Phi, psi and omega in degrees: 000135183233138175239127173271339182282329187289331178273114181230092180281163173305325181294313179295319178297317179300321178296322179293318180293318179291338179277356177293151183278002181223163181272128180261123180301125188225135172226159175262120185259357180166187180225153182281178176304321180267020172068025172278142181292145173252116186264149173227152182231119182258115184238127177092159181230021182288171184279337180269117189253131182234125177256126177235137174223147182225171182047040165300326169256120191298336181266015180244083191261350187299316181293328176295318178297325177293328179295328176296318177297325178294318177302316180297316180296316183296343179272001178266173179297316177298321180296321179294326177292322178298324184283352175303116179090354180249151174227118183252135169244114188241125177247100185292322184225090180289336184240073183295328178294315176297323177296321180296322185261358186053057178234149177294320187270170176275189185294337175270009180060042177246137175280113184296339179274011173230027189230016188283340175274311181291323186048052182276347186244148181297329180294317179296319179296323178297317181295313182294325176298318178293318178305314184289321183281324182279332180053062185293154172269337177216151177230143176236115178261104191262128184222176173232141182243163184286171183283356190277353190268135171253149176275088185093163184302119180054035179269193177289163178300141180279095181288324173229145174225149183228159173210133164262104188296149178287156179255346181199173183295338178276356180059041181299136178271091177283175178299317180296316181292323178300317179295320177297319176299315180300316181293321176295320178301318176297314179302315181299316181296315187288331184267352182298328180287344179262324179225070185299131178059028179236029176239127183244168179233132181278152175300137185256031175302132185289134174223106185296343180277348180279142184297314183298318177299316183293313181295322176298319181294340177272004175096014181252118176303122185232129179251128167269124177240126183246129174273115184251206190253156177212117179051234182252026184275073179287344171289341182063032178291318177296316180298321178303318179297321181292322176296316177301314178299319180297319178297317179297316180298315183294317181293320175300317182293324176294318181297318185266347183073016184299328186292340186291348177272356181272150181264143174302335178296330177293326176293316180296338179279349175293130184297141177289148175296139175232143179274073188251359186247147162242170183281323187211137172239128174252121181264162173055050181238142176268131186235131175251126176233179176297338182272348178146195184245131184232123185262148173052055180264167168253125184251122179261132181236142171246158177258129172269131181266129182218133178288126176232109185055242182255021182227173175244125178263131175257109184252124181288142172221158186288125173269311180186168171208154179191180176298324178217116180283128181266046177226156169274162181217147177285341177208142178233132177237154175254119184300330179295322178285322180298315185293330176288325184275322184238052187303323184286338186294329183250126179301131180062008165081337190228355183232151171237127178274127180236118179233000000 
């Protein structure tokens, strides 16, 4: 399985920005390890300032794609009304080297979301410099998550996930964290009719090296938003739409202050993410390994993502197998039906060798 949408290099992104029918205000806020420019777009002149950044992890492109839809919307009449009173600073690709190579880490193999204290990387320094100069009232840390997450134990796939990061090891609910919780509670309520029971909440264990934890500890409400999975949409087109909707809802709520009537307890009621999914389960399959031969097994597979030219290839690999797999799956196949249809695909028709 191949996706052309999931790979979004700086080159592809630049072509999309240049293809807009309007001019997007653009500045260079720094350069990557490999000297690629890091762009930011300042939209609006309102008093409420919101900082958003995406593709801090280079292989998490869905939220960046949603930002393009946001740019287009903000150039409409309704979008201009939304911007009354708001000022947005948007960094679509904080990690352009990782985006080019479709890797989570930057070119020095550093996770930029664990570098806010050391500031060892130029990309991290660029973000913190913008944070200090722009002095945002709210921050949005945009990411993408794997297909393995369920919204609650053995729940539906987590299409969107949120986190109000902790400010200390005691997980104190400060004023900033309280506001982030209230805003997420509103988002959860508004989005449930579009993705019922498919919104998860991340564990809030404190990590001072994480950007969201650090910015929240400085008194700025910061939301972690994760683009997750839905059905067999490995292109993440549906999820992109949900991220766009979430951003519109959040910006409207910040502008109007609607979220302030929500209780942090409503945030805590959002089910935590659980690693309960695999990509594919094949039932009634005979498996031969170095340890022996196993009949009528259930085989769980995950997809490994790999950049191939200008696309992402999803290659299945063995996660586990047993008489009964204790995982949910986005797709289930019966080996007996597969073998009848694709008999030539498997050597000797009934076994798969896994080493």
